[in-house]
C-alpha positions as CSV (number, residue, x, y, z in Angstrom):
1,M,26.5,38.1,-51.9
2,T,28.3,37.0,-55.0
3,G,26.6,34.7,-57.4
4,A,23.2,36.2,-56.5
5,S,21.7,35.4,-59.9
6,G,22.8,31.7,-59.8
7,T,21.0,28.6,-59.0
8,V,21.7,28.7,-55.2
9,G,22.4,32.4,-54.9
10,R,19.0,33.6,-56.0
11,E,17.4,31.3,-53.4
12,V,19.7,32.6,-50.7
13,V,18.6,36.2,-51.5
14,R,15.0,35.1,-51.2
15,R,15.5,33.3,-47.8
16,L,17.8,35.6,-46.0
17,P,15.9,37.1,-43.1
18,P,14.9,40.8,-43.6
19,E,16.7,42.0,-40.5
20,H,20.0,41.3,-42.3
21,A,21.2,44.1,-44.6
22,L,22.3,42.6,-47.9
23,R,24.7,43.8,-50.5
24,V,24.7,42.0,-53.9
25,M,27.7,42.2,-56.1
26,T,27.1,41.8,-59.8
27,R,28.8,42.8,-63.0
28,R,25.5,44.4,-64.3
29,P,23.7,46.1,-61.4
30,A,21.0,47.6,-63.7
31,A,20.1,44.1,-65.0
32,Y,19.7,42.5,-61.5
33,G,16.0,41.7,-61.0
34,E,15.5,40.7,-57.4
35,T,14.3,43.3,-54.8
36,R,13.9,43.1,-51.1
37,P,14.1,45.6,-48.1
38,G,17.6,46.5,-47.0
39,M,19.3,45.3,-50.2
40,Q,22.0,47.2,-52.0
41,V,23.1,46.2,-55.5
42,V,26.7,47.2,-56.4
43,G,28.9,46.7,-59.5
44,G,31.8,44.3,-59.1
45,D,34.0,42.1,-61.2
46,F,36.3,39.3,-60.0
47,T,39.0,40.5,-62.4
48,D,38.9,44.1,-61.1
49,E,40.5,44.4,-57.6
50,D,39.3,48.0,-57.1
51,S,35.7,47.0,-57.6
52,L,36.1,44.1,-55.2
53,A,37.5,46.4,-52.5
54,R,34.5,48.7,-52.9
55,A,32.1,45.8,-52.8
56,V,33.3,44.3,-49.6
57,R,33.9,47.5,-47.7
58,G,31.9,47.4,-44.4
59,V,30.8,43.8,-45.0
60,T,30.9,41.4,-42.1
61,T,30.0,38.1,-43.9
62,A,30.3,37.1,-47.5
63,F,28.9,34.4,-49.7
64,L,31.4,33.4,-52.3
65,V,30.5,31.8,-55.6
66,T,33.0,31.6,-58.4
67,S,33.4,29.9,-61.8
68,P,35.6,26.8,-61.1
69,L,38.0,27.4,-63.9
70,A,38.3,31.2,-63.6
71,A,41.9,31.7,-62.5
72,G,42.4,34.2,-59.7
73,W,38.8,34.9,-58.8
74,D,38.8,33.4,-55.4
75,E,42.3,34.8,-54.6
76,R,41.4,38.4,-55.5
77,F,38.1,38.3,-53.7
78,L,39.5,36.8,-50.5
79,R,42.4,39.3,-50.5
80,A,40.0,42.1,-50.7
81,A,37.9,40.6,-47.9
82,H,40.9,40.2,-45.7
83,H,41.9,43.8,-46.2
84,A,38.4,45.0,-45.5
85,H,38.2,42.9,-42.2
86,V,35.4,40.7,-43.4
87,E,34.8,38.3,-40.5
88,R,33.4,35.2,-42.3
89,V,33.2,33.8,-45.8
90,V,30.8,31.0,-46.8
91,K,32.1,29.3,-49.9
92,L,30.0,27.3,-52.4
93,S,32.1,24.3,-53.4
94,A,31.1,20.8,-54.5
95,A,30.9,17.3,-53.1
96,A,33.3,16.0,-55.7
97,V,36.3,17.4,-53.7
98,L,35.8,14.5,-51.3
99,D,36.1,11.8,-54.0
100,P,39.8,10.7,-54.2
101,G,39.0,9.3,-57.7
102,A,37.8,12.7,-59.0
103,D,40.8,14.2,-60.8
104,D,39.2,16.4,-63.5
105,A,40.2,20.1,-64.0
106,I,37.1,21.5,-62.3
107,T,37.5,19.4,-59.1
108,R,41.2,20.1,-58.8
109,R,40.5,23.8,-59.0
110,Q,37.7,23.5,-56.4
111,R,40.1,21.8,-54.0
112,A,42.6,24.5,-54.6
113,C,40.0,27.2,-53.9
114,E,39.0,25.5,-50.7
115,D,42.6,25.6,-49.6
116,I,42.7,29.3,-50.4
117,V,39.6,30.0,-48.4
118,R,41.0,28.2,-45.4
119,T,44.2,30.3,-45.3
120,A,42.9,33.7,-46.4
121,G,42.2,35.1,-43.0
122,P,38.4,35.3,-42.4
123,A,36.6,32.5,-40.7
124,W,35.2,30.1,-43.3
125,T,32.4,27.6,-44.0
126,L,32.5,25.3,-47.0
127,L,29.3,24.0,-48.6
128,R,29.7,20.9,-50.8
129,P,26.5,20.0,-52.5
130,R,25.9,17.0,-54.7
131,A,24.4,17.6,-58.2
132,F,21.4,19.8,-58.3
133,M,17.9,18.4,-59.1
134,S,17.5,21.5,-61.3
135,N,20.1,20.0,-63.7
136,T,17.3,17.9,-65.2
137,L,15.9,21.1,-66.6
138,T,18.3,20.4,-69.5
139,W,15.8,17.6,-70.4
140,A,12.9,20.1,-70.8
141,H,13.2,20.7,-74.6
142,T,13.3,17.0,-75.6
143,I,10.5,16.1,-73.1
144,R,8.3,18.8,-74.6
145,T,9.1,18.0,-78.2
146,E,9.9,14.2,-78.2
147,R,8.7,12.9,-74.8
148,T,12.3,11.7,-74.5
149,V,15.1,12.1,-72.0
150,R,18.7,11.5,-73.2
151,A,21.0,10.7,-70.3
152,L,24.6,9.6,-70.1
153,H,24.8,6.4,-68.0
154,R,21.1,6.5,-67.4
155,S,21.1,3.7,-64.7
156,S,23.8,5.3,-62.5
157,P,22.6,6.9,-59.2
158,V,23.2,10.3,-57.8
159,A,22.0,11.7,-54.5
160,C,20.9,14.9,-56.2
161,V,19.8,17.8,-54.0
162,D,17.2,20.6,-54.3
163,P,19.0,23.9,-54.6
164,R,16.5,25.5,-52.2
165,D,17.9,23.1,-49.4
166,V,21.4,24.2,-50.2
167,A,20.3,27.8,-50.0
168,E,18.7,27.2,-46.6
169,I,22.0,25.8,-45.2
170,A,23.8,28.7,-46.7
171,V,21.5,31.1,-44.8
172,H,22.3,29.3,-41.6
173,A,26.0,29.5,-42.3
174,L,25.8,33.2,-43.1
175,T,23.8,34.2,-40.1
176,E,24.9,31.8,-37.3
177,P,28.6,32.0,-36.3
178,E,28.8,28.4,-35.0
179,H,29.1,27.1,-38.5
180,A,32.6,28.7,-38.9
181,G,35.3,26.2,-39.5
182,H,32.9,23.5,-40.8
183,A,32.6,21.9,-44.2
184,Y,29.2,20.4,-45.1
185,E,28.5,17.7,-47.7
186,I,25.0,18.2,-48.8
187,T,22.9,15.6,-50.6
188,G,19.2,14.9,-51.3
189,P,17.3,12.2,-49.4
190,A,17.9,9.4,-52.0
191,A,20.1,8.4,-54.8
192,L,18.2,8.3,-58.1
193,T,19.1,7.3,-61.6
194,A,18.0,9.2,-64.7
195,I,15.6,6.3,-65.4
196,Q,13.9,6.9,-62.0
197,Q,13.8,10.7,-62.4
198,T,12.2,10.2,-65.9
199,A,9.6,7.9,-64.3
200,H,8.8,10.5,-61.7
201,L,8.4,13.2,-64.4
202,A,6.2,10.9,-66.5
203,H,3.9,10.3,-63.5
204,L,3.6,14.0,-62.8
205,L,3.1,14.9,-66.5
206,G,0.5,12.1,-67.0
207,H,2.1,10.6,-70.1
208,R,4.9,8.2,-71.0
209,L,8.5,9.3,-71.3
210,H,11.4,7.4,-72.8
211,C,14.8,7.5,-71.1
212,Q,17.4,6.9,-73.8
213,E,21.0,6.0,-73.2
214,W,23.3,8.8,-74.5
215,G,26.7,7.6,-75.6
216,E,29.8,9.5,-74.6
217,N,30.5,10.6,-78.2
218,A,27.0,12.1,-78.5
219,A,27.3,13.8,-75.1
220,R,30.7,15.2,-76.0
221,T,29.4,16.6,-79.3
222,A,26.4,18.2,-77.6
223,W,28.3,19.7,-74.7
224,R,30.9,21.2,-77.0
225,R,28.2,23.5,-78.3
226,H,28.0,25.2,-74.9
227,H,31.3,24.5,-73.0
228,P,35.0,24.7,-73.6
229,E,36.9,21.4,-74.0
230,P,38.2,21.3,-70.3
231,V,34.7,21.5,-69.1
232,V,33.5,18.8,-71.4
233,D,36.3,16.6,-70.3
234,A,35.3,17.3,-66.6
235,L,31.6,16.5,-67.3
236,L,32.5,13.1,-68.9
237,H,34.9,12.3,-66.0
238,S,32.1,13.2,-63.5
239,A,29.7,10.9,-65.3
240,R,32.1,8.0,-65.2
241,R,32.5,8.6,-61.4
242,Q,28.8,8.5,-61.0
243,Q,28.6,5.3,-63.0
244,A,31.1,3.9,-60.5
245,G,28.8,4.7,-57.6
246,A,30.8,7.6,-56.2
247,K,27.8,9.9,-56.0
248,A,25.2,7.7,-54.4
249,H,26.0,8.3,-50.7
250,V,23.2,10.1,-48.8
251,R,24.0,12.5,-46.0
252,T,21.8,13.9,-43.2
253,T,23.2,17.4,-43.4
254,I,19.9,19.0,-44.5
255,P,17.7,17.7,-41.6
256,D,20.6,18.1,-39.1
257,T,21.0,21.8,-40.1
258,T,17.6,23.0,-41.1
259,G,15.3,20.8,-38.9
260,H,13.3,19.5,-41.9
261,P,13.8,16.6,-44.2
262,A,15.6,17.0,-47.5
263,R,13.2,17.7,-50.3
264,P,12.7,14.7,-52.6
265,Y,13.0,14.9,-56.4
266,T,9.2,14.7,-56.7
267,T,8.8,17.9,-54.7
268,W,11.3,19.8,-56.9
269,A,9.7,18.4,-60.1
270,T,6.2,19.3,-59.0
271,D,7.2,22.9,-58.2
272,H,8.9,23.2,-61.6
273,L,6.6,21.1,-63.8
274,T,5.6,24.0,-66.1
275,A,9.2,23.9,-67.5
276,F,8.4,20.5,-69.0
277,T,5.0,21.3,-70.4
């Protein structure tokens, strides 16, 4: 497991059946907080090829999560996996790679990483989720302090997905060999706008919330506090693609793979409501 502390990775760790031995690779093993039977936590860094070789030694299946703009990470990991005779790699990608109009730096790199995975040697599975429902946690502070959501293109829909559903599909892909050679676009059960998500949160919280349109200049200024300029540009490009309707398509991948319906936004919000109170 790489990315075991991330939004999807932590849920994969929690859902992987206990009969499967698990090795977690992290840069700071002493700081990793999850525990489970049969789990080994090892140090590893995508910039250190020796650490990658140690991390994948004896591994049969790997879950690969990398930073989209980190040059060389996928290449180094997959080279180590190939040399260690890893049989399968499940790669967390993004649904944007399927949009011919998506040409931002992050999406271009994700496409390139998918190409690398396909030709690296081990059997592969690609997971392409749409935006995570958990992204709305970025609204928590202004909801708590101002009862306000600020959203760019607030009336544009996205078929956002619960990260727990993505993790369940990842577990199937990691433990069932028939998923090798497949790429899965993963969406939630409905396309929602920020206005609709705000209304769901207001109902659950029991008080009114205001969904305020956030202009691109304001969004750029705010995002620059946390992200480098190429990421900010990619986020703005992604928001424009959403406004154009590119993220509204709903797929049945979750029920087809897991046997249960995709979790709706209200379920995710109910389970994480304390973040907004």
